[in-house]
N, C-alpha and C positions, 0 to 999 in steps of 0.2 A: 709491624706493631711497635709503637714506642712505649717505653716504660719510664716512670718518673721516680725521682728520689728526692727526699727532703731529710735534712738532718739538722740537729741542734747541737751546739757545743758551747761550753762556757770556758772562758780563757782568762786566767787571773793576771797575766802580765803582758807587757808589750812584746817581749821576745817570743811569747807563745801565741800571739794574736794571729788568727787566720785572716789574712788580707787578700792576704793574697797569695626628578629625573632628567637628565642629561641635556635639556634645552637651556634657554637663557634663564639666568637667575635674577632675582630682584637685587636692587642696590644693597651692598653689604651693610649690616648694622655694626657700628664699631664695637669691638670687644677689646677693652684696654687691659693690658697686663697690670698686676698689682704693684709693680715696681718698674722704674726706669733704670738705665744703666749709665755709668760714667767710664768704666774701664772694660776693655776687651782683652782677653787672654787667649793665646793660641798655643797648642802643644804641637811640637815639630818632631815627628817620629824618627827621622833619620839621624838627627844630631842630638836628640834627647834634651831639648831645651823648651823653655816657655817664653814666648814673646808677649810683652805687655804693652798696652797702649791706653792713653786717655782718649776719650771720644768727645769731639767738639760737637756743638749743636748742629753744625753743618754736616756732620758725619765723618769729617776728616779725622785721621788717626795720627797721634804723636807718641813716640816711644817714651815709656816711663823709665825712671832710673833703675838700672839693674836688669833691663829687658834682655832676654836672650840667655839668662842664666840656666845652668843645668838643672833638669828635673830630678837628677840623682837616680833615675831608673832608665831601663832600656826601652826604646821604641814606645814612648808615651802616645796613647791614642785617645784616652778618655779624660775629660776634665769637667769639673762642676764647681760652682761657687756658692758660698753660704753668705748671703747679704747681711744676715743678722749678726754674724760674728766676724765677718771679714776673712773667713777661712777659704782657701782654695785647695781642691783635691785633684790629684793627677794620677791616672792609672796606666800601667804598663801592659802592652799586648804580648810581651814575651815572658817576663818574669812573674806576671800576675801580681805585682806588688803595688802598693799605694803610697804616695808621698803627699803630705799635707804642707801647706804654706800659710803664713799669715800675711795678709795684704793691708797696707796702710791705706785707709779709706780716704785720706787727704791727698795722697800722692800716687797711689797705685803700686808702689814698690813692694816687692815680695821679700819675705825674710823667714827665718826659722824653718827651713825645710826639714821635715821629719819623715824619714823612710820607715815603712812598716813591712814586715816579712811577707813572703808570698803566700797566697792561698794554697793549701797543701794539695788539693785534688786537681789543680790545673797544671797543664804542661805548656811548654812554648808552642807558639803558633805563628805562622807568617801572615795571618789574616788581620783585617781591621777589627780588632776585638778590644776587650777591656773597656767597654763604655760605661760611663757613670751617669746616674740620674739622681737628683736630690728631690725628695718629697717630704715636706715638713722637716722633722728632725731626724729623718732616716736617709742614709745614703745607700743607694743600690748600685752594685757593680755587676757587670755581665761580661762573659768571655767564653770563647770556645775552649774546651778542655778535653782531657781524656780521663775517663773514670771507669772503674770496674763495675760491670753490670751485676746487680745483686744475684747471688746464687750461681754465678758463672765465673770461671777463672780468666775468661777472655777480656780483652780491653776493648771498649766500645767508644766511639767518638760521640761527643755530645756538647751541649752548652750547659753552663752552670752559672750560678749567681750567688751573691752574698749580700746580706744586709749589715750595714754598720750603723749602730745606734749612736747618735751625736749628743754630747752634753751641751748645756746652754752656751758655753764659750766656743762651740764649734769643734772641739776636740772629740776624738772617738772614745766611746765608752769601752774600756778595755776588759770589762767583765763579761761581755756577751756579744755574740754575732750569730747569724743564722745563714746556713747554706741551703741552696735548693737547685734543681735543674732537671733536665730530661736528656735521655739518650736519643741520638739521631744518626741516620745512616751517612750523612755528609757533614762537612764543616758548617758551622753556624756563625753568621756574622750579624749582629744586631745590637740595638740599644734596648731600652725599656721605656714605656710610657705609662703614666699612672693617672687615675682619676684624682680629683681634688681632695678626696678623703684619704688617699693612699691605701684604699682597701683593695682595688683591682689593679693588677699589673698586666700590661699587654706587651707581647714580645713576638718577633717573627722567627720562624724556623726555616732557614734557607734551604736545608737539605730536603725538607718535607713539604715545602711550598704551602706553609700554613701560618696563620696568625694564632697565637696562643693567648688565652685569657686565663689568668690565675687569680684566685682569691687569697688574700693575705690575712692570716690570723696573727696579729702582732702580740696579742696577749700570750699566746702559747708558742710564739716563734715558729710558725709553720706556714706552709702553703698547701692549698687543696683545691679541688674542683678545676683541674686542668681541662680546658675545653679548646679544641682546635677548629679553625675555620679556613677553608681553602682560599688561597690568594692566587696571584699570577705566579710566574716562574721565578724562582730564586729571590724571594723578598729579603731585603737587607736592612730596612729601616722602618720604624713605625712612629707616627705622631698623631696628633689630634687637636681639636679645639680646646681652649682652657677648661671647659666644663666636661670634656670627654664625651660629648654628645655624639660625635662622629670620630672614627678612627681611620687613618689612611696608611697604607704601606707602599713603599717604593720597591717595585719588582724589577730587579736588575736583569733577569733573563728574558722577560717578555716585554720590556720597555713600556711599562704602564704603571698605573696607580690603582690599587684596590681600595674601595671605600666601604665602610660599614657604619651602620647606626648602632648605638649602644643602649642597651636597657640599663638605665642608671640605678635600678634596684638590684638586678641580678648580675649585671656586668656582661651579659651575653651579647653577641654580635649578630647583626642581620645585614646581608649585602645590600648596598644602595642600588636602586634601579639605574641601569646604565653602566655599572661597574664591571670590569676595570676601565679606566680612562687613559687614552694614549698619552705618553710623555715622550721625552727624547731617548737617546741611546744610552743604555745602562744606567738607569736611575740609581743614585747612591744614597740619597738623603731626601727627606721631605719635612717641611715645616709649615705650620699654620700661623699666619700673622693677621690678626683682626679678621676681616672677611675674605682673606685671600690664602691661597695655598701655593707654595713654591717647591719645585723639584729640581735637585741638582743632577744633571745628566753627565756622568763622568766620561763617556766615550765621545760625545760631540761638543763638549766644552760650552754648554748652555745651561740656562735655568728656565724651565717651563713655569709659567705663571697662570693661575686659575682663580676665578671666584668660586666660592663654595656656597651652595644654596643652604641657608641656615634652617630651612624647613625639611629638606630632603637629603642634604649632604652631597648632591650631584655637583660635578665640576664643569665649568665653562671656561674656555681659554680667554685670557686677557688680551685685548688688542695689542699687537706688537710682539707677543710671545712666540718663540723663545727669545731670551736675551743672552748675548754673548758674555762670557766670563773668562777666567784664566784656564790653564790646562789642567784637566781632570778635577773638576769641583767635587768635593766630598762631604762638606759640612756647612751648616748654617749657624748664624747667631743673629739676634734681632734686639733692638732696643728702641725706646721712645725718645723722640725729640720734641720740638715745638712746631706749630703750624707755619711759623715764619720760614722754616728751613725745609719742611717736607709737607706737602699738601695733606698727607694722611697722618702726619705726626709720627711716622715710623721710619726706621733705618734698617737695612738688611745687609749682612756681611756673608761672604762666601769664601771658604778656605779652598784654595786651588793647590792640590797636592804636588803636581809636577812642575808648576811654574813658580812655586815657593813664594806665593803672595796671597793677599786677601783682597777680593773685589768688594767695594763699598757702594751702596746705592741708597738714594732716597726713594720712597714709594709714593706715587701720586694717587689721586683720588680714585683712579680706575684700577689700581693695583700694578700699573706698569712701573718698571725700574728705570732709574736715571742715575748714571755714574756720578759719584761724589768727586769733587775736584781733587786731583792727586791720586785717584784710584787707578790701578791696584797698589796696595801698600806691601812692601817687602817684609817677609818673616823669615823663619829658619827653614831648614830642609825638610820637605815633605810634611806640611801641616796636615793634621788629621782631625783635630777637634777644636772647638771654640766655646767660650762662655763669656757672659757679661756680668760684671759685679757692680752693684750700686754703691756710689759714693755720695758725699754731701751734695745736695742739689741747691 
């Protein structure tokens, strides 16, 4: 039996801040992201750096000035970008700290690194944790941690999260933050995925083989209505379409993807007919791009590509899938280009942890991947996370 905890704390200063069905699908209907990107940033966990690139319309990457600078934190794994303010946020998987950067939207150069103290209830972990997700003006951080179970002196393993409220300039509101989480029998490795209203938060619990749906009460700084749904074995990542109509989890232990339809009123999940859908070996990440879904398979160095039926959520393999990438792919990023350079108008990037590079692809009208000239592109040691930031178009 799992137990939940939620807590609220008000912090007046920076030094006190807690930071830290199954058959063929109809042709996909394009779903265009609200913004396109010009800069790609990659966090490299082994050398503690951030690699920055400008993104050409062809998908090629060129290093920006200052690329490879230290993130000022240990083993960075999480990264998120705020296009409205040009702020970049980087999270550590060991110290549970957060560092913010200012990005020059004309050059992509990062400056003004500002480290924030660690979140007090988290402890070091060797897992891929400290993932960050931006939803509106709220930055959510997730990581495996160790917390004392209420009413018991014993220490229980579990995952925990924190909300950082952002000011209009992208800086963190130092007067408040909210922590939440759940106890689990085994280490938890995951990100978070949110509906467009930022009301519902979806997370996967690796140790309990479940997807968790939470309701966020931002007025009272709390979470409630934790609901769990069975997935495949050892889920490690969750994603969905931009409207959160369907939610998908990458299950690293059973080598498949669980699919759920979402009740957009209550946030509750219902398994899609035919779920789970087979992927490659040890899926580590999943992303939805327009009418397609891509899965990074860490153990066989491939990306599985699917169309997703926009009525049922069912997955169908794209011809030619899986596609070869670098060694141990673990993260995705995507951005819009023009139809001259990509038949779908989309680019896909894959961070390869063990080959220290990023594979770049154009996406054709069927969802198949085609390497960009010059791919893969070298980054730092052990890339773990990526994000795209919009610049002048």
